[in-house]
mmCIF file as Biopython writes it, N, C-alpha, C and O atoms, coordinates in Angstrom:
data_model
#
loop_
_atom_site.group_PDB
_atom_site.id
_atom_site.type_symbol
_atom_site.label_atom_id
_atom_site.label_alt_id
_atom_site.label_comp_id
_atom_site.label_asym_id
_atom_site.label_entity_id
_atom_site.label_seq_id
_atom_site.pdbx_PDB_ins_code
_atom_site.Cartn_x
_atom_site.Cartn_y
_atom_site.Cartn_z
_atom_site.occupancy
_atom_site.B_iso_or_equiv
_atom_site.auth_seq_id
_atom_site.auth_asym_id
_atom_site.pdbx_PDB_model_num
ATOM 1   N N  . MET A ? 1  ? 0.419   -1.229  -0.165 1.0 0.0 1  A 1 
ATOM 2   C CA . MET A ? 1  ? -0.202  0.040   0.165  1.0 0.0 1  A 1 
ATOM 3   C C  . MET A ? 1  ? 1.362   0.696   -0.374 1.0 0.0 1  A 1 
ATOM 4   O O  . MET A ? 1  ? 2.553   0.484   -0.147 1.0 0.0 1  A 1 
ATOM 5   N N  . ASP A ? 2  ? 0.642   1.487   -1.107 1.0 0.0 2  A 1 
ATOM 6   C CA . ASP A ? 2  ? 1.477   3.298   -1.128 1.0 0.0 2  A 1 
ATOM 7   C C  . ASP A ? 2  ? 1.462   4.238   0.237  1.0 0.0 2  A 1 
ATOM 8   O O  . ASP A ? 2  ? 0.967   3.709   1.232  1.0 0.0 2  A 1 
ATOM 9   N N  . PHE A ? 3  ? 2.054   5.830   0.384  1.0 0.0 3  A 1 
ATOM 10  C CA . PHE A ? 3  ? 1.308   6.568   0.643  1.0 0.0 3  A 1 
ATOM 11  C C  . PHE A ? 3  ? 0.447   7.215   0.516  1.0 0.0 3  A 1 
ATOM 12  O O  . PHE A ? 3  ? -0.152  7.547   1.539  1.0 0.0 3  A 1 
ATOM 13  N N  . GLY A ? 4  ? -0.007  7.682   -0.737 1.0 0.0 4  A 1 
ATOM 14  C CA . GLY A ? 4  ? -1.545  8.019   -0.995 1.0 0.0 4  A 1 
ATOM 15  C C  . GLY A ? 4  ? -2.613  7.308   -0.436 1.0 0.0 4  A 1 
ATOM 16  O O  . GLY A ? 4  ? -3.516  7.898   0.156  1.0 0.0 4  A 1 
ATOM 17  N N  . THR A ? 5  ? -2.591  6.126   -0.567 1.0 0.0 5  A 1 
ATOM 18  C CA . THR A ? 5  ? -3.722  5.147   -0.291 1.0 0.0 5  A 1 
ATOM 19  C C  . THR A ? 5  ? -3.479  5.191   1.407  1.0 0.0 5  A 1 
ATOM 20  O O  . THR A ? 5  ? -4.494  5.259   2.100  1.0 0.0 5  A 1 
ATOM 21  N N  . LEU A ? 6  ? -2.539  5.164   1.883  1.0 0.0 6  A 1 
ATOM 22  C CA . LEU A ? 6  ? -3.103  4.939   3.233  1.0 0.0 6  A 1 
ATOM 23  C C  . LEU A ? 6  ? -3.408  6.570   3.891  1.0 0.0 6  A 1 
ATOM 24  O O  . LEU A ? 6  ? -4.134  6.674   4.879  1.0 0.0 6  A 1 
ATOM 25  N N  . LEU A ? 7  ? -2.891  7.591   3.355  1.0 0.0 7  A 1 
ATOM 26  C CA . LEU A ? 7  ? -3.475  9.255   3.821  1.0 0.0 7  A 1 
ATOM 27  C C  . LEU A ? 7  ? -5.129  9.674   3.258  1.0 0.0 7  A 1 
ATOM 28  O O  . LEU A ? 7  ? -5.830  10.648  3.531  1.0 0.0 7  A 1 
ATOM 29  N N  . VAL A ? 8  ? -5.445  8.171   2.132  1.0 0.0 8  A 1 
ATOM 30  C CA . VAL A ? 8  ? -6.433  8.559   1.657  1.0 0.0 8  A 1 
ATOM 31  C C  . VAL A ? 8  ? -7.306  8.147   3.416  1.0 0.0 8  A 1 
ATOM 32  O O  . VAL A ? 8  ? -7.596  8.728   4.462  1.0 0.0 8  A 1 
ATOM 33  N N  . LEU A ? 9  ? -7.396  6.990   2.884  1.0 0.0 9  A 1 
ATOM 34  C CA . LEU A ? 9  ? -7.645  5.954   4.197  1.0 0.0 9  A 1 
ATOM 35  C C  . LEU A ? 9  ? -7.994  6.505   5.472  1.0 0.0 9  A 1 
ATOM 36  O O  . LEU A ? 9  ? -9.061  6.794   6.012  1.0 0.0 9  A 1 
ATOM 37  N N  . ALA A ? 10 ? -6.778  6.567   5.800  1.0 0.0 10 A 1 
ATOM 38  C CA . ALA A ? 10 ? -6.341  7.437   7.472  1.0 0.0 10 A 1 
ATOM 39  C C  . ALA A ? 10 ? -8.013  8.677   8.136  1.0 0.0 10 A 1 
ATOM 40  O O  . ALA A ? 10 ? -8.761  8.604   9.111  1.0 0.0 10 A 1 
ATOM 41  N N  . VAL A ? 11 ? -7.877  9.861   6.692  1.0 0.0 11 A 1 
ATOM 42  C CA . VAL A ? 11 ? -8.656  10.771  6.472  1.0 0.0 11 A 1 
ATOM 43  C C  . VAL A ? 11 ? -9.798  9.882   6.419  1.0 0.0 11 A 1 
ATOM 44  O O  . VAL A ? 11 ? -9.647  9.327   7.507  1.0 0.0 11 A 1 
ATOM 45  N N  . ALA A ? 12 ? -10.617 9.467   6.023  1.0 0.0 12 A 1 
ATOM 46  C CA . ALA A ? 12 ? -11.459 8.441   5.085  1.0 0.0 12 A 1 
ATOM 47  C C  . ALA A ? 12 ? -11.675 7.913   6.846  1.0 0.0 12 A 1 
ATOM 48  O O  . ALA A ? 12 ? -12.777 8.454   6.930  1.0 0.0 12 A 1 
ATOM 49  N N  . LEU A ? 13 ? -11.571 7.588   7.592  1.0 0.0 13 A 1 
ATOM 50  C CA . LEU A ? 13 ? -11.306 6.992   9.022  1.0 0.0 13 A 1 
ATOM 51  C C  . LEU A ? 13 ? -11.509 7.903   9.829  1.0 0.0 13 A 1 
ATOM 52  O O  . LEU A ? 13 ? -12.654 7.728   10.245 1.0 0.0 13 A 1 
ATOM 53  N N  . SER A ? 14 ? -10.907 9.104   10.476 1.0 0.0 14 A 1 
ATOM 54  C CA . SER A ? 14 ? -10.617 9.877   11.244 1.0 0.0 14 A 1 
ATOM 55  C C  . SER A ? 14 ? -12.287 11.111  11.654 1.0 0.0 14 A 1 
ATOM 56  O O  . SER A ? 14 ? -12.842 11.559  12.657 1.0 0.0 14 A 1 
ATOM 57  N N  . MET A ? 15 ? -12.532 11.195  9.566  1.0 0.0 15 A 1 
ATOM 58  C CA . MET A ? 15 ? -13.596 11.969  9.479  1.0 0.0 15 A 1 
ATOM 59  C C  . MET A ? 15 ? -14.916 11.055  9.682  1.0 0.0 15 A 1 
ATOM 60  O O  . MET A ? 15 ? -15.990 11.617  9.474  1.0 0.0 15 A 1 
ATOM 61  N N  . ASP A ? 16 ? -14.933 9.435   10.146 1.0 0.0 16 A 1 
ATOM 62  C CA . ASP A ? 16 ? -16.314 9.132   11.471 1.0 0.0 16 A 1 
ATOM 63  C C  . ASP A ? 16 ? -16.261 9.129   12.557 1.0 0.0 16 A 1 
ATOM 64  O O  . ASP A ? 16 ? -17.274 9.064   13.253 1.0 0.0 16 A 1 
ATOM 65  N N  . ALA A ? 17 ? -15.127 9.196   13.009 1.0 0.0 17 A 1 
ATOM 66  C CA . ALA A ? 17 ? -14.478 9.730   14.259 1.0 0.0 17 A 1 
ATOM 67  C C  . ALA A ? 17 ? -14.827 11.444  14.173 1.0 0.0 17 A 1 
ATOM 68  O O  . ALA A ? 17 ? -15.872 11.803  14.716 1.0 0.0 17 A 1 
ATOM 69  N N  . PHE A ? 18 ? -14.530 11.804  13.941 1.0 0.0 18 A 1 
ATOM 70  C CA . PHE A ? 18 ? -14.548 13.315  14.654 1.0 0.0 18 A 1 
ATOM 71  C C  . PHE A ? 18 ? -16.350 13.436  14.145 1.0 0.0 18 A 1 
ATOM 72  O O  . PHE A ? 18 ? -16.928 13.885  15.135 1.0 0.0 18 A 1 
ATOM 73  N N  . ALA A ? 19 ? -17.299 13.220  13.093 1.0 0.0 19 A 1 
ATOM 74  C CA . ALA A ? 19 ? -18.268 12.927  12.520 1.0 0.0 19 A 1 
ATOM 75  C C  . ALA A ? 19 ? -19.227 12.498  14.032 1.0 0.0 19 A 1 
ATOM 76  O O  . ALA A ? 19 ? -20.188 13.143  14.453 1.0 0.0 19 A 1 
ATOM 77  N N  . VAL A ? 20 ? -18.733 11.441  14.556 1.0 0.0 20 A 1 
ATOM 78  C CA . VAL A ? 20 ? -18.753 10.623  16.112 1.0 0.0 20 A 1 
ATOM 79  C C  . VAL A ? 20 ? -18.791 11.819  16.545 1.0 0.0 20 A 1 
ATOM 80  O O  . VAL A ? 20 ? -19.627 12.708  16.382 1.0 0.0 20 A 1 
ATOM 81  N N  . ALA A ? 21 ? -17.712 11.780  17.177 1.0 0.0 21 A 1 
ATOM 82  C CA . ALA A ? 21 ? -17.214 12.498  18.230 1.0 0.0 21 A 1 
ATOM 83  C C  . ALA A ? 21 ? -18.507 13.949  18.821 1.0 0.0 21 A 1 
ATOM 84  O O  . ALA A ? 21 ? -19.003 14.283  19.897 1.0 0.0 21 A 1 
ATOM 85  N N  . ILE A ? 22 ? -18.616 14.601  16.852 1.0 0.0 22 A 1 
ATOM 86  C CA . ILE A ? 22 ? -19.546 15.691  17.496 1.0 0.0 22 A 1 
ATOM 87  C C  . ILE A ? 22 ? -21.011 16.029  17.342 1.0 0.0 22 A 1 
ATOM 88  O O  . ILE A ? 22 ? -21.520 17.107  17.651 1.0 0.0 22 A 1 
ATOM 89  N N  . CYS A ? 23 ? -21.800 14.687  16.685 1.0 0.0 23 A 1 
ATOM 90  C CA . CYS A ? 23 ? -22.556 14.049  17.318 1.0 0.0 23 A 1 
ATOM 91  C C  . CYS A ? 23 ? -22.886 13.855  18.691 1.0 0.0 23 A 1 
ATOM 92  O O  . CYS A ? 23 ? -23.964 14.289  19.095 1.0 0.0 23 A 1 
ATOM 93  N N  . LYS A ? 24 ? -21.693 12.949  19.877 1.0 0.0 24 A 1 
ATOM 94  C CA . LYS A ? 24 ? -21.877 13.001  21.242 1.0 0.0 24 A 1 
ATOM 95  C C  . LYS A ? 24 ? -21.792 14.204  21.705 1.0 0.0 24 A 1 
ATOM 96  O O  . LYS A ? 24 ? -22.316 14.447  22.792 1.0 0.0 24 A 1 
ATOM 97  N N  . GLY A ? 25 ? -21.097 15.247  20.965 1.0 0.0 25 A 1 
ATOM 98  C CA . GLY A ? 25 ? -20.571 16.747  22.154 1.0 0.0 25 A 1 
ATOM 99  C C  . GLY A ? 25 ? -22.306 17.223  21.942 1.0 0.0 25 A 1 
ATOM 100 O O  . GLY A ? 25 ? -22.828 17.582  22.997 1.0 0.0 25 A 1 
ATOM 101 N N  . LEU A ? 26 ? -23.061 17.248  20.913 1.0 0.0 26 A 1 
ATOM 102 C CA . LEU A ? 26 ? -24.333 18.092  20.607 1.0 0.0 26 A 1 
ATOM 103 C C  . LEU A ? 26 ? -25.434 17.244  21.563 1.0 0.0 26 A 1 
ATOM 104 O O  . LEU A ? 26 ? -26.544 17.696  21.846 1.0 0.0 26 A 1 
ATOM 105 N N  . ALA A ? 27 ? -24.856 15.747  22.072 1.0 0.0 27 A 1 
ATOM 106 C CA . ALA A ? 27 ? -25.963 14.973  22.387 1.0 0.0 27 A 1 
ATOM 107 C C  . ALA A ? 27 ? -25.532 15.465  24.326 1.0 0.0 27 A 1 
ATOM 108 O O  . ALA A ? 27 ? -26.064 14.939  25.304 1.0 0.0 27 A 1 
ATOM 109 N N  . MET A ? 28 ? -24.438 16.595  24.362 1.0 0.0 28 A 1 
ATOM 110 C CA . MET A ? 28 ? -24.313 16.458  25.759 1.0 0.0 28 A 1 
ATOM 111 C C  . MET A ? 28 ? -25.031 17.432  26.125 1.0 0.0 28 A 1 
ATOM 112 O O  . MET A ? 28 ? -25.137 18.332  25.292 1.0 0.0 28 A 1 
ATOM 113 N N  . LYS A ? 29 ? -25.891 17.640  27.687 1.0 0.0 29 A 1 
ATOM 114 C CA . LYS A ? 29 ? -26.431 19.000  27.753 1.0 0.0 29 A 1 
ATOM 115 C C  . LYS A ? 29 ? -25.623 19.799  28.769 1.0 0.0 29 A 1 
ATOM 116 O O  . LYS A ? 29 ? -25.686 21.013  28.964 1.0 0.0 29 A 1 
ATOM 117 N N  . LYS A ? 30 ? -24.789 18.827  29.433 1.0 0.0 30 A 1 
ATOM 118 C CA . LYS A ? 30 ? -23.393 20.287  29.732 1.0 0.0 30 A 1 
ATOM 119 C C  . LYS A ? 30 ? -22.276 20.504  29.500 1.0 0.0 30 A 1 
ATOM 120 O O  . LYS A ? 30 ? -22.312 21.214  30.505 1.0 0.0 30 A 1 
ATOM 121 N N  . ILE A ? 31 ? -21.668 20.564  29.293 1.0 0.0 31 A 1 
ATOM 122 C CA . ILE A ? 31 ? -20.584 20.678  28.233 1.0 0.0 31 A 1 
ATOM 123 C C  . ILE A ? 31 ? -19.546 21.270  29.917 1.0 0.0 31 A 1 
ATOM 124 O O  . ILE A ? 31 ? -19.795 22.248  30.623 1.0 0.0 31 A 1 
ATOM 125 N N  . THR A ? 32 ? -17.961 19.814  30.149 1.0 0.0 32 A 1 
ATOM 126 C CA . THR A ? 32 ? -17.293 20.046  30.723 1.0 0.0 32 A 1 
ATOM 127 C C  . THR A ? 32 ? -16.065 19.904  30.865 1.0 0.0 32 A 1 
ATOM 128 O O  . THR A ? 32 ? -15.967 18.983  31.676 1.0 0.0 32 A 1 
ATOM 129 N N  . ILE A ? 33 ? -14.798 20.324  30.515 1.0 0.0 33 A 1 
ATOM 130 C CA . ILE A ? 33 ? -13.799 20.263  30.190 1.0 0.0 33 A 1 
ATOM 131 C C  . ILE A ? 33 ? -13.462 18.585  30.202 1.0 0.0 33 A 1 
ATOM 132 O O  . ILE A ? 33 ? -13.010 17.946  29.252 1.0 0.0 33 A 1 
ATOM 133 N N  . GLY A ? 34 ? -13.962 17.839  32.122 1.0 0.0 34 A 1 
ATOM 134 C CA . GLY A ? 34 ? -13.279 16.889  32.355 1.0 0.0 34 A 1 
ATOM 135 C C  . GLY A ? 34 ? -14.357 15.955  32.148 1.0 0.0 34 A 1 
ATOM 136 O O  . GLY A ? 34 ? -13.925 14.948  32.707 1.0 0.0 34 A 1 
ATOM 137 N N  . LYS A ? 35 ? -15.754 15.603  31.582 1.0 0.0 35 A 1 
ATOM 138 C CA . LYS A ? 35 ? -16.709 15.000  30.329 1.0 0.0 35 A 1 
ATOM 139 C C  . LYS A ? 35 ? -16.143 15.151  28.780 1.0 0.0 35 A 1 
ATOM 140 O O  . LYS A ? 35 ? -16.352 14.245  27.974 1.0 0.0 35 A 1 
ATOM 141 N N  . SER A ? 36 ? -15.450 16.287  28.426 1.0 0.0 36 A 1 
ATOM 142 C CA . SER A ? 36 ? -14.609 16.349  26.965 1.0 0.0 36 A 1 
ATOM 143 C C  . SER A ? 36 ? -13.471 15.620  27.147 1.0 0.0 36 A 1 
ATOM 144 O O  . SER A ? 36 ? -12.731 15.272  26.227 1.0 0.0 36 A 1 
ATOM 145 N N  . LEU A ? 37 ? -13.313 15.388  28.254 1.0 0.0 37 A 1 
ATOM 146 C CA . LEU A ? 37 ? -11.735 14.822  28.403 1.0 0.0 37 A 1 
ATOM 147 C C  . LEU A ? 37 ? -12.088 12.898  28.417 1.0 0.0 37 A 1 
ATOM 148 O O  . LEU A ? 37 ? -11.313 12.171  27.796 1.0 0.0 37 A 1 
ATOM 149 N N  . VAL A ? 38 ? -12.497 12.691  28.674 1.0 0.0 38 A 1 
ATOM 150 C CA . VAL A ? 38 ? -13.104 11.486  29.064 1.0 0.0 38 A 1 
ATOM 151 C C  . VAL A ? 38 ? -13.935 10.586  27.961 1.0 0.0 38 A 1 
ATOM 152 O O  . VAL A ? 38 ? -13.961 9.359   27.854 1.0 0.0 38 A 1 
ATOM 153 N N  . VAL A ? 39 ? -14.917 12.060  26.807 1.0 0.0 39 A 1 
ATOM 154 C CA . VAL A ? 39 ? -14.648 10.965  25.319 1.0 0.0 39 A 1 
ATOM 155 C C  . VAL A ? 39 ? -14.027 11.804  25.158 1.0 0.0 39 A 1 
ATOM 156 O O  . VAL A ? 39 ? -14.666 12.854  25.082 1.0 0.0 39 A 1 
ATOM 157 N N  . GLY A ? 40 ? -12.904 11.903  25.048 1.0 0.0 40 A 1 
ATOM 158 C CA . GLY A ? 40 ? -12.187 11.716  24.204 1.0 0.0 40 A 1 
ATOM 159 C C  . GLY A ? 40 ? -11.220 11.259  23.896 1.0 0.0 40 A 1 
ATOM 160 O O  . GLY A ? 40 ? -10.720 11.222  22.772 1.0 0.0 40 A 1 
ATOM 161 N N  . LEU A ? 41 ? -10.539 10.536  25.620 1.0 0.0 41 A 1 
ATOM 162 C CA . LEU A ? 41 ? -9.713  9.398   25.812 1.0 0.0 41 A 1 
ATOM 163 C C  . LEU A ? 41 ? -10.761 8.332   24.650 1.0 0.0 41 A 1 
ATOM 164 O O  . LEU A ? 41 ? -10.541 7.995   23.487 1.0 0.0 41 A 1 
ATOM 165 N N  . TRP A ? 42 ? -12.103 7.984   25.716 1.0 0.0 42 A 1 
ATOM 166 C CA . TRP A ? 42 ? -12.445 6.853   24.939 1.0 0.0 42 A 1 
ATOM 167 C C  . TRP A ? 42 ? -12.738 6.512   23.621 1.0 0.0 42 A 1 
ATOM 168 O O  . TRP A ? 42 ? -13.008 5.323   23.450 1.0 0.0 42 A 1 
ATOM 169 N N  . PHE A ? 43 ? -12.769 7.699   22.027 1.0 0.0 43 A 1 
ATOM 170 C CA . PHE A ? 43 ? -12.847 7.461   20.972 1.0 0.0 43 A 1 
ATOM 171 C C  . PHE A ? 43 ? -11.097 7.021   20.164 1.0 0.0 43 A 1 
ATOM 172 O O  . PHE A ? 43 ? -10.759 6.418   19.145 1.0 0.0 43 A 1 
ATOM 173 N N  . GLY A ? 44 ? -10.243 7.831   21.474 1.0 0.0 44 A 1 
ATOM 174 C CA . GLY A ? 44 ? -9.261  8.334   21.166 1.0 0.0 44 A 1 
ATOM 175 C C  . GLY A ? 44 ? -8.226  6.615   21.283 1.0 0.0 44 A 1 
ATOM 176 O O  . GLY A ? 44 ? -7.352  6.032   20.642 1.0 0.0 44 A 1 
ATOM 177 N N  . GLY A ? 45 ? -8.883  6.452   22.277 1.0 0.0 45 A 1 
ATOM 178 C CA . GLY A ? 45 ? -8.677  5.033   23.025 1.0 0.0 45 A 1 
ATOM 179 C C  . GLY A ? 45 ? -8.405  3.495   21.671 1.0 0.0 45 A 1 
ATOM 180 O O  . GLY A ? 45 ? -7.476  2.913   21.112 1.0 0.0 45 A 1 
ATOM 181 N N  . PHE A ? 46 ? -10.447 3.456   21.753 1.0 0.0 46 A 1 
ATOM 182 C CA . PHE A ? 46 ? -11.043 2.302   20.103 1.0 0.0 46 A 1 
ATOM 183 C C  . PHE A ? 46 ? -9.948  2.774   19.654 1.0 0.0 46 A 1 
ATOM 184 O O  . PHE A ? 46 ? -8.831  2.283   19.817 1.0 0.0 46 A 1 
ATOM 185 N N  . GLN A ? 47 ? -10.274 3.924   18.962 1.0 0.0 47 A 1 
ATOM 186 C CA . GLN A ? 47 ? -9.338  4.452   17.671 1.0 0.0 47 A 1 
ATOM 187 C C  . GLN A ? 47 ? -7.494  3.691   17.308 1.0 0.0 47 A 1 
ATOM 188 O O  . GLN A ? 47 ? -6.593  3.393   16.524 1.0 0.0 47 A 1 
ATOM 189 N N  . GLY A ? 48 ? -7.925  3.752   18.362 1.0 0.0 48 A 1 
ATOM 190 C CA . GLY A ? 48 ? -6.393  3.523   18.506 1.0 0.0 48 A 1 
ATOM 191 C C  . GLY A ? 48 ? -5.950  2.223   18.942 1.0 0.0 48 A 1 
ATOM 192 O O  . GLY A ? 48 ? -4.739  2.006   18.914 1.0 0.0 48 A 1 
ATOM 193 N N  . LEU A ? 49 ? -6.852  1.193   19.397 1.0 0.0 49 A 1 
ATOM 194 C CA . LEU A ? 49 ? -7.099  0.244   19.484 1.0 0.0 49 A 1 
ATOM 195 C C  . LEU A ? 49 ? -7.859  -1.350  18.976 1.0 0.0 49 A 1 
ATOM 196 O O  . LEU A ? 49 ? -8.031  -2.459  19.482 1.0 0.0 49 A 1 
ATOM 197 N N  . MET A ? 50 ? -8.168  -0.638  17.634 1.0 0.0 50 A 1 
ATOM 198 C CA . MET A ? 50 ? -9.257  -1.227  16.800 1.0 0.0 50 A 1 
ATOM 199 C C  . MET A ? 50 ? -8.172  -1.384  16.009 1.0 0.0 50 A 1 
ATOM 200 O O  . MET A ? 50 ? -8.507  -2.448  15.489 1.0 0.0 50 A 1 
ATOM 201 N N  . PRO A ? 51 ? -6.633  -1.006  15.297 1.0 0.0 51 A 1 
ATOM 202 C CA . PRO A ? 51 ? -5.876  -0.792  14.630 1.0 0.0 51 A 1 
ATOM 203 C C  . PRO A ? 51 ? -5.340  -2.073  14.811 1.0 0.0 51 A 1 
ATOM 204 O O  . PRO A ? 51 ? -5.326  -2.821  13.834 1.0 0.0 51 A 1 
ATOM 205 N N  . PHE A ? 52 ? -4.844  -2.507  16.009 1.0 0.0 52 A 1 
ATOM 206 C CA . PHE A ? 52 ? -3.524  -2.940  16.621 1.0 0.0 52 A 1 
ATOM 207 C C  . PHE A ? 52 ? -4.105  -4.512  16.439 1.0 0.0 52 A 1 
ATOM 208 O O  . PHE A ? 52 ? -3.602  -5.597  16.149 1.0 0.0 52 A 1 
ATOM 209 N N  . ILE A ? 53 ? -5.810  -3.882  16.866 1.0 0.0 53 A 1 
ATOM 210 C CA . ILE A ? 53 ? -6.472  -5.826  17.388 1.0 0.0 53 A 1 
ATOM 211 C C  . ILE A ? 53 ? -6.624  -6.380  15.987 1.0 0.0 53 A 1 
ATOM 212 O O  . ILE A ? 53 ? -6.942  -7.559  16.146 1.0 0.0 53 A 1 
ATOM 213 N N  . GLY A ? 54 ? -6.555  -6.111  14.704 1.0 0.0 54 A 1 
ATOM 214 C CA . GLY A ? 54 ? -7.392  -5.963  13.172 1.0 0.0 54 A 1 
ATOM 215 C C  . GLY A ? 54 ? -5.614  -6.266  12.623 1.0 0.0 54 A 1 
ATOM 216 O O  . GLY A ? 54 ? -5.461  -6.841  11.545 1.0 0.0 54 A 1 
ATOM 217 N N  . TYR A ? 55 ? -3.805  -5.647  13.804 1.0 0.0 55 A 1 
ATOM 218 C CA . TYR A ? 55 ? -2.847  -6.228  12.939 1.0 0.0 55 A 1 
ATOM 219 C C  . TYR A ? 55 ? -3.120  -7.372  13.400 1.0 0.0 55 A 1 
ATOM 220 O O  . TYR A ? 55 ? -3.453  -8.310  12.677 1.0 0.0 55 A 1 
ATOM 221 N N  . LEU A ? 56 ? -2.985  -7.460  14.996 1.0 0.0 56 A 1 
ATOM 222 C CA . LEU A ? 56 ? -2.638  -9.026  15.854 1.0 0.0 56 A 1 
ATOM 223 C C  . LEU A ? 56 ? -3.619  -10.444 14.496 1.0 0.0 56 A 1 
ATOM 224 O O  . LEU A ? 56 ? -3.218  -11.333 13.745 1.0 0.0 56 A 1 
ATOM 225 N N  . LEU A ? 57 ? -4.585  -10.033 14.766 1.0 0.0 57 A 1 
ATOM 226 C CA . LEU A ? 57 ? -5.499  -10.705 14.089 1.0 0.0 57 A 1 
ATOM 227 C C  . LEU A ? 57 ? -4.957  -11.576 12.427 1.0 0.0 57 A 1 
ATOM 228 O O  . LEU A ? 57 ? -4.875  -12.767 12.129 1.0 0.0 57 A 1 
ATOM 229 N N  . GLY A ? 58 ? -4.629  -10.060 11.504 1.0 0.0 58 A 1 
ATOM 230 C CA . GLY A ? 58 ? -4.044  -10.679 10.245 1.0 0.0 58 A 1 
ATOM 231 C C  . GLY A ? 58 ? -3.660  -11.259 10.736 1.0 0.0 58 A 1 
ATOM 232 O O  . GLY A ? 58 ? -4.295  -12.261 11.065 1.0 0.0 58 A 1 
ATOM 233 N N  . THR A ? 59 ? -1.968  -11.020 11.273 1.0 0.0 59 A 1 
ATOM 234 C CA . THR A ? 59 ? -0.720  -12.144 11.609 1.0 0.0 59 A 1 
ATOM 235 C C  . THR A ? 59 ? -1.270  -13.376 12.054 1.0 0.0 59 A 1 
ATOM 236 O O  . THR A ? 59 ? -0.922  -14.252 11.262 1.0 0.0 59 A 1 
ATOM 237 N N  . GLN A ? 60 ? -2.018  -13.861 13.026 1.0 0.0 60 A 1 
ATOM 238 C CA . GLN A ? 60 ? -2.694  -14.826 12.994 1.0 0.0 60 A 1 
ATOM 239 C C  . GLN A ? 60 ? -3.245  -15.530 11.932 1.0 0.0 60 A 1 
ATOM 240 O O  . GLN A ? 60 ? -3.032  -16.737 11.810 1.0 0.0 60 A 1 
ATOM 241 N N  . PHE A ? 61 ? -4.077  -14.769 10.985 1.0 0.0 61 A 1 
ATOM 242 C CA . PHE A ? 61 ? -4.529  -15.950 10.344 1.0 0.0 61 A 1 
ATOM 243 C C  . PHE A ? 61 ? -3.991  -15.505 8.446  1.0 0.0 61 A 1 
ATOM 244 O O  . PHE A ? 61 ? -4.711  -15.610 7.453  1.0 0.0 61 A 1 
ATOM 245 N N  . ALA A ? 62 ? -2.412  -14.981 8.504  1.0 0.0 62 A 1 
ATOM 246 C CA . ALA A ? 62 ? -1.512  -14.219 7.440  1.0 0.0 62 A 1 
ATOM 247 C C  . ALA A ? 62 ? -1.713  -15.968 6.666  1.0 0.0 62 A 1 
ATOM 248 O O  . ALA A ? 62 ? -2.081  -15.658 5.534  1.0 0.0 62 A 1 
ATOM 249 N N  . GLY A ? 63 ? -1.679  -17.022 6.686  1.0 0.0 63 A 1 
ATOM 250 C CA . GLY A ? 63 ? -0.821  -18.859 6.169  1.0 0.0 63 A 1 
ATOM 251 C C  . GLY A ? 63 ? -1.866  -17.870 5.772  1.0 0.0 63 A 1 
ATOM 252 O O  . GLY A ? 63 ? -1.617  -16.905 5.049  1.0 0.0 63 A 1 
ATOM 253 N N  . LEU A ? 64 ? -3.254  -18.184 6.354  1.0 0.0 64 A 1 
ATOM 254 C CA . LEU A ? 64 ? -4.175  -18.503 5.473  1.0 0.0 64 A 1 
ATOM 255 C C  . LEU A ? 64 ? -4.841  -18.198 3.995  1.0 0.0 64 A 1 
ATOM 256 O O  . LEU A ? 64 ? -5.423  -18.651 3.009  1.0 0.0 64 A 1 
ATOM 257 N N  . ILE A ? 65 ? -4.182  -16.876 4.765  1.0 0.0 65 A 1 
ATOM 258 C CA . ILE A ? 65 ? -4.777  -16.288 3.762  1.0 0.0 65 A 1 
ATOM 259 C C  . ILE A ? 65 ? -3.440  -15.545 2.102  1.0 0.0 65 A 1 
ATOM 260 O O  . ILE A ? 65 ? -3.821  -15.105 1.017  1.0 0.0 65 A 1 
ATOM 261 N N  . GLU A ? 66 ? -2.692  -15.626 2.357  1.0 0.0 66 A 1 
ATOM 262 C CA . GLU A ? 66 ? -1.776  -15.719 1.818  1.0 0.0 66 A 1 
ATOM 263 C C  . GLU A ? 66 ? -2.151  -15.980 0.561  1.0 0.0 66 A 1 
ATOM 264 O O  . GLU A ? 66 ? -2.445  -15.177 -0.324 1.0 0.0 66 A 1 
ATOM 265 N N  . SER A ? 67 ? -2.116  -17.583 0.519  1.0 0.0 67 A 1 
ATOM 266 C CA . SER A ? 67 ? -2.368  -18.247 -0.061 1.0 0.0 67 A 1 
ATOM 267 C C  . SER A ? 67 ? -3.450  -17.912 -1.446 1.0 0.0 67 A 1 
ATOM 268 O O  . SER A ? 67 ? -3.190  -18.044 -2.642 1.0 0.0 67 A 1 
ATOM 269 N N  . ILE A ? 68 ? -4.741  -17.436 -0.792 1.0 0.0 68 A 1 
ATOM 270 C CA . ILE A ? 68 ? -5.542  -16.833 -1.671 1.0 0.0 68 A 1 
ATOM 271 C C  . ILE A ? 68 ? -4.885  -15.192 -2.306 1.0 0.0 68 A 1 
ATOM 272 O O  . ILE A ? 68 ? -5.536  -14.541 -3.123 1.0 0.0 68 A 1 
#
């Protein structure tokens, strides 16, 4: 995968997370710094965790996928 493709994919995925974060912010009755940090940590944590889990699963199944 070249750099351009990777960049477009990263921007597309970040737009999805940004839209969800905006909707969450709009749904909050009272916005405080603490609540904003908690929401940001949850979203950031999952955005970092999901590719890591995908990498681990991909390395486990690489032998099966390479033959196809």
